A tleap script that builds the chain and sets N, CA, C and O, in Angstrom:
source leaprc.protein.ff14SB
mol = sequence {
  NMET GLU ASP LEU HIE GLU ALA ARG PHE LEU
  GLY ASN TRP SER LEU HIE ASP GLY LEU GLU
  PHE SER ALA GLU GLU VAL ALA ASP VAL ALA
  ASP LEU ILE ALA GLU ALA VAL HIE ILE LEU
  TYR VAL GLN PRO GLU GLU ARG ARG ALA MET
  ARG ASP ALA ARG LYS ALA ARG ARG ASP ALA
  PHE ALA ALA GLY ASN CSER
}
set mol.1.N position { -12.349 -24.967 -108.825 }
set mol.1.CA position { -12.421 -26.367 -109.216 }
set mol.1.C position { -10.399 -26.656 -109.632 }
set mol.1.O position { -9.821 -25.785 -110.282 }
set mol.2.N position { -9.684 -27.820 -109.186 }
set mol.2.CA position { -8.920 -28.105 -108.770 }
set mol.2.C position { -7.700 -27.560 -109.855 }
set mol.2.O position { -6.612 -27.103 -109.503 }
set mol.3.N position { -8.255 -27.762 -111.496 }
set mol.3.CA position { -6.926 -27.544 -112.458 }
set mol.3.C position { -6.300 -25.275 -112.030 }
set mol.3.O position { -5.271 -24.603 -112.106 }
set mol.4.N position { -7.206 -25.149 -111.780 }
set mol.4.CA position { -7.689 -23.527 -111.591 }
set mol.4.C position { -6.432 -23.197 -110.252 }
set mol.4.O position { -5.729 -22.203 -110.072 }
set mol.5.N position { -6.531 -24.423 -109.517 }
set mol.5.CA position { -6.393 -24.157 -107.778 }
set mol.5.C position { -4.361 -24.899 -108.305 }
set mol.5.O position { -3.818 -25.542 -107.406 }
set mol.6.N position { -3.939 -24.803 -108.995 }
set mol.6.CA position { -3.076 -26.060 -109.682 }
set mol.6.C position { -1.663 -24.634 -110.134 }
set mol.6.O position { -0.558 -24.122 -109.958 }
set mol.7.N position { -3.226 -24.714 -110.947 }
set mol.7.CA position { -2.602 -23.351 -111.770 }
set mol.7.C position { -1.538 -22.017 -110.619 }
set mol.7.O position { -0.502 -21.356 -110.688 }
set mol.8.N position { -2.520 -22.241 -109.802 }
set mol.8.CA position { -2.605 -20.823 -109.070 }
set mol.8.C position { -0.828 -20.651 -108.202 }
set mol.8.O position { 0.080 -19.841 -108.021 }
set mol.9.N position { -1.286 -22.210 -107.874 }
set mol.9.CA position { 0.015 -22.640 -106.705 }
set mol.9.C position { 1.927 -22.630 -107.587 }
set mol.9.O position { 3.109 -22.441 -107.298 }
set mol.10.N position { 1.123 -22.942 -108.630 }
set mol.10.CA position { 2.474 -23.242 -109.941 }
set mol.10.C position { 2.415 -21.646 -109.498 }
set mol.10.O position { 2.552 -21.260 -108.337 }
set mol.11.N position { 2.212 -20.893 -110.515 }
set mol.11.CA position { 2.443 -18.962 -110.205 }
set mol.11.C position { 3.283 -18.918 -108.295 }
set mol.11.O position { 4.317 -18.712 -107.659 }
set mol.12.N position { 2.116 -19.219 -108.225 }
set mol.12.CA position { 2.451 -18.432 -106.473 }
set mol.12.C position { 3.762 -19.436 -105.660 }
set mol.12.O position { 4.168 -18.889 -104.635 }
set mol.13.N position { 4.421 -20.738 -105.970 }
set mol.13.CA position { 5.701 -20.988 -106.091 }
set mol.13.C position { 6.957 -20.530 -106.825 }
set mol.13.O position { 8.096 -20.568 -106.359 }
set mol.14.N position { 6.471 -19.928 -108.490 }
set mol.14.CA position { 6.787 -20.290 -108.910 }
set mol.14.C position { 7.627 -18.196 -108.729 }
set mol.14.O position { 8.649 -17.729 -109.232 }
set mol.15.N position { 6.798 -17.681 -108.011 }
set mol.15.CA position { 6.859 -15.755 -107.613 }
set mol.15.C position { 7.505 -15.980 -106.801 }
set mol.15.O position { 8.735 -15.980 -106.850 }
set mol.16.N position { 6.478 -16.348 -105.385 }
set mol.16.CA position { 7.165 -16.103 -104.383 }
set mol.16.C position { 8.331 -17.080 -103.500 }
set mol.16.O position { 9.088 -16.743 -102.590 }
set mol.17.N position { 8.175 -18.153 -104.036 }
set mol.17.CA position { 9.663 -19.549 -103.507 }
set mol.17.C position { 10.274 -19.458 -104.046 }
set mol.17.O position { 11.361 -19.556 -103.477 }
set mol.18.N position { 10.446 -19.069 -106.334 }
set mol.18.CA position { 11.643 -18.450 -106.103 }
set mol.18.C position { 11.254 -20.675 -106.976 }
set mol.18.O position { 12.246 -21.338 -107.279 }
set mol.19.N position { 10.434 -21.025 -107.084 }
set mol.19.CA position { 10.905 -22.951 -107.570 }
set mol.19.C position { 10.744 -22.392 -109.040 }
set mol.19.O position { 10.060 -21.407 -109.319 }
set mol.20.N position { 11.449 -23.136 -109.924 }
set mol.20.CA position { 12.362 -23.121 -111.262 }
set mol.20.C position { 10.598 -24.636 -111.677 }
set mol.20.O position { 10.133 -25.274 -110.732 }
set mol.21.N position { 10.132 -24.786 -112.890 }
set mol.21.CA position { 9.271 -25.430 -113.516 }
set mol.21.C position { 9.581 -25.956 -115.359 }
set mol.21.O position { 9.128 -25.131 -116.153 }
set mol.22.N position { 9.985 -26.675 -115.737 }
set mol.22.CA position { 10.020 -26.667 -116.571 }
set mol.22.C position { 8.660 -26.345 -117.950 }
set mol.22.O position { 7.432 -26.324 -117.862 }
set mol.23.N position { 9.253 -26.212 -118.702 }
set mol.23.CA position { 8.390 -26.150 -119.768 }
set mol.23.C position { 7.462 -27.163 -119.895 }
set mol.23.O position { 6.293 -26.809 -120.047 }
set mol.24.N position { 7.524 -27.452 -119.889 }
set mol.24.CA position { 7.130 -28.723 -119.696 }
set mol.24.C position { 5.428 -28.727 -119.386 }
set mol.24.O position { 4.353 -28.807 -119.981 }
set mol.25.N position { 5.955 -28.592 -118.125 }
set mol.25.CA position { 5.396 -27.881 -116.004 }
set mol.25.C position { 4.504 -27.051 -116.948 }
set mol.25.O position { 3.339 -27.400 -117.139 }
set mol.26.N position { 4.964 -26.085 -117.474 }
set mol.26.CA position { 4.213 -24.973 -117.103 }
set mol.26.C position { 3.231 -25.072 -118.516 }
set mol.26.O position { 2.215 -24.463 -118.853 }
set mol.27.N position { 3.826 -25.849 -118.986 }
set mol.27.CA position { 2.774 -25.802 -121.345 }
set mol.27.C position { 0.966 -26.696 -120.433 }
set mol.27.O position { -0.204 -26.725 -120.815 }
set mol.28.N position { 1.602 -27.199 -119.311 }
set mol.28.CA position { 0.323 -28.562 -119.021 }
set mol.28.C position { -0.599 -27.839 -117.992 }
set mol.28.O position { -1.634 -28.083 -117.372 }
set mol.29.N position { 0.104 -27.049 -118.096 }
set mol.29.CA position { -0.678 -25.819 -116.135 }
set mol.29.C position { -1.842 -24.739 -117.651 }
set mol.29.O position { -2.965 -24.240 -117.722 }
set mol.30.N position { -1.046 -24.845 -118.238 }
set mol.30.CA position { -1.431 -23.573 -119.765 }
set mol.30.C position { -2.979 -24.034 -120.112 }
set mol.30.O position { -4.056 -23.566 -120.480 }
set mol.31.N position { -2.337 -25.287 -119.734 }
set mol.31.CA position { -3.366 -26.282 -121.050 }
set mol.31.C position { -4.882 -26.195 -120.084 }
set mol.31.O position { -6.053 -25.850 -120.243 }
set mol.32.N position { -3.779 -26.884 -118.757 }
set mol.32.CA position { -5.186 -26.792 -118.384 }
set mol.32.C position { -6.375 -26.059 -117.133 }
set mol.32.O position { -7.095 -26.581 -116.281 }
set mol.33.N position { -6.114 -24.532 -117.572 }
set mol.33.CA position { -6.413 -23.026 -117.658 }
set mol.33.C position { -7.724 -22.826 -119.766 }
set mol.33.O position { -8.855 -22.479 -120.108 }
set mol.34.N position { -6.427 -23.347 -120.403 }
set mol.34.CA position { -7.434 -23.191 -121.712 }
set mol.34.C position { -8.314 -24.124 -121.115 }
set mol.34.O position { -8.995 -23.632 -120.216 }
set mol.35.N position { -8.535 -25.520 -121.385 }
set mol.35.CA position { -9.965 -26.146 -120.455 }
set mol.35.C position { -10.871 -26.070 -119.854 }
set mol.35.O position { -11.905 -26.723 -119.712 }
set mol.36.N position { -10.271 -24.836 -119.308 }
set mol.36.CA position { -11.112 -24.715 -117.409 }
set mol.36.C position { -11.916 -23.201 -118.269 }
set mol.36.O position { -13.134 -23.027 -118.255 }
set mol.37.N position { -10.902 -22.228 -118.976 }
set mol.37.CA position { -11.466 -21.024 -119.682 }
set mol.37.C position { -12.736 -21.591 -120.847 }
set mol.37.O position { -13.739 -20.904 -121.040 }
set mol.38.N position { -12.530 -22.818 -121.504 }
set mol.38.CA position { -13.493 -23.440 -122.519 }
set mol.38.C position { -15.159 -23.676 -122.126 }
set mol.38.O position { -16.293 -23.309 -122.434 }
set mol.39.N position { -14.462 -24.503 -121.282 }
set mol.39.CA position { -15.408 -25.092 -120.903 }
set mol.39.C position { -16.478 -24.059 -119.534 }
set mol.39.O position { -17.682 -24.240 -119.358 }
set mol.40.N position { -15.632 -23.061 -118.771 }
set mol.40.CA position { -16.616 -21.625 -118.806 }
set mol.40.C position { -17.534 -20.846 -119.017 }
set mol.40.O position { -18.585 -20.666 -118.402 }
set mol.41.N position { -17.002 -20.241 -120.163 }
set mol.41.CA position { -17.317 -19.389 -121.369 }
set mol.41.C position { -17.102 -19.871 -122.412 }
set mol.41.O position { -17.568 -18.824 -122.860 }
set mol.42.N position { -16.817 -20.513 -123.402 }
set mol.42.CA position { -17.058 -20.304 -124.121 }
set mol.42.C position { -18.743 -21.779 -124.913 }
set mol.42.O position { -19.806 -21.649 -125.521 }
set mol.43.N position { -18.096 -22.692 -124.458 }
set mol.43.CA position { -18.563 -24.193 -123.451 }
set mol.43.C position { -19.972 -22.927 -123.922 }
set mol.43.O position { -20.197 -22.543 -125.070 }
set mol.44.N position { -20.432 -22.668 -123.159 }
set mol.44.CA position { -21.964 -21.960 -121.808 }
set mol.44.C position { -22.694 -21.146 -123.421 }
set mol.44.O position { -23.903 -20.999 -123.599 }
set mol.45.N position { -21.867 -20.822 -124.177 }
set mol.45.CA position { -21.962 -19.413 -125.092 }
set mol.45.C position { -22.100 -20.189 -126.773 }
set mol.45.O position { -22.914 -19.880 -127.643 }
set mol.46.N position { -20.999 -21.281 -126.848 }
set mol.46.CA position { -22.436 -22.862 -128.136 }
set mol.46.C position { -23.064 -23.267 -127.344 }
set mol.46.O position { -23.858 -22.333 -127.228 }
set mol.47.N position { -23.406 -24.074 -126.554 }
set mol.47.CA position { -24.384 -23.814 -126.537 }
set mol.47.C position { -25.789 -22.823 -126.404 }
set mol.47.O position { -26.917 -23.281 -126.581 }
set mol.48.N position { -25.551 -21.571 -126.105 }
set mol.48.CA position { -26.934 -20.094 -125.715 }
set mol.48.C position { -27.229 -20.481 -127.503 }
set mol.48.O position { -28.399 -20.445 -127.884 }
set mol.49.N position { -26.344 -20.765 -128.312 }
set mol.49.CA position { -26.465 -20.165 -129.478 }
set mol.49.C position { -26.944 -21.523 -130.374 }
set mol.49.O position { -27.520 -21.263 -131.431 }
set mol.50.N position { -26.784 -22.703 -130.093 }
set mol.50.CA position { -27.458 -23.887 -130.133 }
set mol.50.C position { -29.003 -23.045 -129.753 }
set mol.50.O position { -29.567 -22.316 -130.569 }
set mol.51.N position { -29.407 -23.261 -128.666 }
set mol.51.CA position { -31.118 -22.638 -128.176 }
set mol.51.C position { -31.801 -22.007 -129.351 }
set mol.51.O position { -32.742 -22.421 -130.027 }
set mol.52.N position { -30.887 -20.573 -129.452 }
set mol.52.CA position { -31.780 -19.044 -129.775 }
set mol.52.C position { -31.663 -20.527 -131.299 }
set mol.52.O position { -32.693 -21.194 -131.200 }
set mol.53.N position { -30.803 -21.053 -132.431 }
set mol.53.CA position { -30.843 -21.471 -133.147 }
set mol.53.C position { -32.343 -22.266 -133.383 }
set mol.53.O position { -33.425 -21.981 -133.897 }
set mol.54.N position { -31.873 -23.164 -132.850 }
set mol.54.CA position { -32.983 -24.238 -132.519 }
set mol.54.C position { -34.865 -23.790 -132.780 }
set mol.54.O position { -35.746 -24.255 -133.504 }
set mol.55.N position { -34.787 -22.194 -131.327 }
set mol.55.CA position { -35.692 -21.693 -131.264 }
set mol.55.C position { -36.694 -21.063 -132.775 }
set mol.55.O position { -37.879 -21.093 -133.105 }
set mol.56.N position { -35.472 -20.554 -133.336 }
set mol.56.CA position { -35.609 -19.615 -134.309 }
set mol.56.C position { -36.514 -20.339 -135.432 }
set mol.56.O position { -37.457 -19.880 -136.076 }
set mol.57.N position { -35.884 -21.704 -135.459 }
set mol.57.CA position { -36.498 -22.689 -136.300 }
set mol.57.C position { -37.726 -22.573 -136.110 }
set mol.57.O position { -38.500 -21.783 -136.649 }
set mol.58.N position { -38.004 -23.641 -135.060 }
set mol.58.CA position { -39.474 -23.649 -134.269 }
set mol.58.C position { -40.614 -22.859 -134.167 }
set mol.58.O position { -41.788 -23.153 -133.941 }
set mol.59.N position { -39.607 -20.963 -134.538 }
set mol.59.CA position { -40.607 -20.158 -134.585 }
set mol.59.C position { -41.148 -19.546 -135.896 }
set mol.59.O position { -42.103 -18.775 -135.991 }
set mol.60.N position { -40.167 -20.152 -137.148 }
set mol.60.CA position { -39.856 -19.947 -138.476 }
set mol.60.C position { -40.847 -20.706 -139.413 }
set mol.60.O position { -41.436 -20.329 -140.427 }
set mol.61.N position { -40.837 -22.636 -138.338 }
set mol.61.CA position { -42.123 -23.656 -138.529 }
set mol.61.C position { -42.945 -23.405 -138.081 }
set mol.61.O position { -43.861 -24.170 -138.385 }
set mol.62.N position { -43.426 -22.078 -136.915 }
set mol.62.CA position { -45.104 -22.336 -135.885 }
set mol.62.C position { -45.807 -20.996 -136.807 }
set mol.62.O position { -47.014 -21.061 -137.043 }
set mol.63.N position { -44.708 -19.342 -137.502 }
set mol.63.CA position { -45.316 -18.742 -138.154 }
set mol.63.C position { -45.665 -18.872 -139.764 }
set mol.63.O position { -45.896 -18.001 -140.602 }
set mol.64.N position { -45.611 -20.262 -139.854 }
set mol.64.CA position { -45.002 -20.463 -141.516 }
set mol.64.C position { -47.150 -21.207 -141.315 }
set mol.64.O position { -48.142 -21.246 -142.042 }
set mol.65.N position { -46.813 -21.593 -139.998 }
set mol.65.CA position { -47.896 -23.853 -139.944 }
set mol.65.C position { -49.883 -22.569 -139.019 }
set mol.65.O position { -51.012 -22.913 -138.669 }
set mol.66.N position { -49.108 -21.174 -139.069 }
set mol.66.CA position { -50.093 -20.021 -138.369 }
set mol.66.C position { -51.146 -20.176 -140.022 }
set mol.66.O position { -52.159 -19.493 -140.175 }
savepdb mol mol.pdb
quit
């Protein structure tokens, strides 16, 4: 993921090369990280919860109609 590489580069350049970034630049990269975390970890759990809810609804319907 390109955004995570950018975050890594910013950290490396800052720590190893002493390059200073503005608060806005750091905030932009922090937003990139937050978005990546949401996509990688939060969305899959949200989708799993929705699938589970649909399955529970189907199972309850099937149990009531048997």
